[in-house]
N, C-alpha and C positions, 0 to 999 in steps of 0.2 A: 573447570568443566568445559570440555570441548566436544562437540559432536561432529568432528570432521571439518570444521570451518577452515577455509583457506585464508590466506592473508587478504583482508579486505582492501579494496581500492580506495583512493582518495574520494572518488565519486560516491562510493558507499558511505564512507565516513561523513561526508558533507550531507548526504541525503538523510542518513540516520539522525544527524543533529536536528534537522527540521522535524522529522517524525516524532522523536522523543519529546520535543517541545510541544508539538501539536497534541500528542496523546496525553501528556500530563502524568499524574500519579495514580494512586489506587482509587477505584470507583466501583460502586455497586448500585448503579441507578436502576430504579424499578422498571423503567421503560426500555432499558438497554437489553436487547435480545441476547447479547453476549454474556450477560451476567457480570460476575466479578472480573475486573480487569486491573492490571497494573502496568503502567508504561505502554499501554496498548495491547498487552498480551492477555488473552482470555484464560480464565481458570482451566477450562477444558483443554485448551491448547497446551498449557503448562503441564497439566496432568499427563497428557500424551507423551510429551518430551521426557518427563521424569520416568514414566513407565518404560519407555524405550531404552532408557539408560539404566534401568533396574534400580532406581532411586525411590525412596519413600515419597509419597505425595505430600505436598504442603500447600498452604494458602499462597496464592499468587502475590500477595502483599510481601512475601519474603523472597521474591525472585531477585537474583543478583544481576548486576550490570553485565557480567560475562554471559549469563544465560540469556538475557534480553538480546544482546548483540548476536549471539549464536542463532537464536530463533529468527530474528529479523533477516539475517544473512541466508540461512539455510531454508527458511520457509516462505520467504517473500522475495528477496533480492535475486537469488538464483532461479527459483521456479518462474519468476516473472521475466527472466532474461534481461533484467535491468542493466547488467554488465555489457550487453550488446548495444546499448543506446548511449548517445553522447549527452553531455551536460547541456542544457538543463532538462532535457526530456527524461533522462534516467531518474532524476529526482522526482519529477511529476509522476512518472510511471510507478516508481517505488512507493510513493505516498499513497497512490491509488490502490496498489496491491494491498497495502496495509489497511486502508480505510474502507474499501468496498470489496476486497477479495481479489485474488490473483486472476481468477477466471473472468470476472466482470471487468477488471481493469484491462485485461488483454482484449476484451471485446471493444472497449473504448478505443484502444490503439488501433485495432483492426479496422474499425469504422473510420477512424481518422485517416488511415492510409488507403482505404478503398479495397479491402480484401474481405473474404468470408469471415464473419464474426462468430467463430466457434469457441472462443475462449482459450484456445491453445496456441501459444507463441512458438511457431515452428518456422521452417525454411520459407514457406510461402509468405508468412507475415513479414519476415525479415526482407525478402525481396521486394514486397510491396512498399515497405518502409523506405528502402533505399530509393526506389523510383519516385515516391512521393516527396522525399527530401529534395531530390533534383528538381522536381516540378515546383514546389511551393516553399521549401525550406523547413527547418526544424521548428521555428517559432510558430508557424501556422499550424503545425501538428499539435504542438503544446496547447495553443489557444483552443483548438477544436476539442481536445480531450478535457480541458477545464470546463468548457461549455457543456459537454456531455455529462460531466460529473454534477454540475449545478442542476441540470435537467433531471438527472437520476435522483438527486436529493428531493427535488420537488415531487417527483413521482412517488417516492417512498412516503412522503407526508400525505399525499392524496390517497394512497392505499391503506395507510394506517395512521389515524389522527394522533396516536400516542407518540409518533415520531416527530411531531411538531416541536416537541421540547428540545430537539437536537438541531433544528434547521439553522438557527442563528450560529451555533458553534460550527456546523459544517460550512456555512458560507464564510464565516470568519477564517476558517482553515484555508479555504480556497484563496481568499484575499491575502492572507499571510504567505501562502505558497507563492503567489504571484510576486510579492515583494521579495521573498527569499531568493527567487531565481533571477530577479531583475539585475 
């Protein structure tokens, strides 16, 4: 099953390795707003993909590895423009696209590079990124994004106490991501 996926890059493969480990297997946690998920793919997202391919819907617990890879590449890696970023920033950005959504992760990147945070990764974001790299380097941008994600998780728990059940896992994910890219 391929939905037009191009040959993934080594950076995609490496980044996907981390995401799959972080996301784990099938889950249907009562406080998870996404509902049923498997390998990080939401049921509603899987339904949409299968509908678009004119395939019968099925439980996300039955998703294949090929479907997972296609979804991560076509719905996160490419829309997040992760392929435009060097290692390790592309891995951090991709993981954020998966974990908090492409638009929110783009805002983190835009704030880290000092441009308008509209959630759309376009030419202005890329120009600001290149300027910021020359000024402070990739590692400083990565660190800024990781700090923003931690603050975002804290905000989520303040806005909805039910999300406290995820804070330890989110913080572990960030710590594991730091080790992964080191």
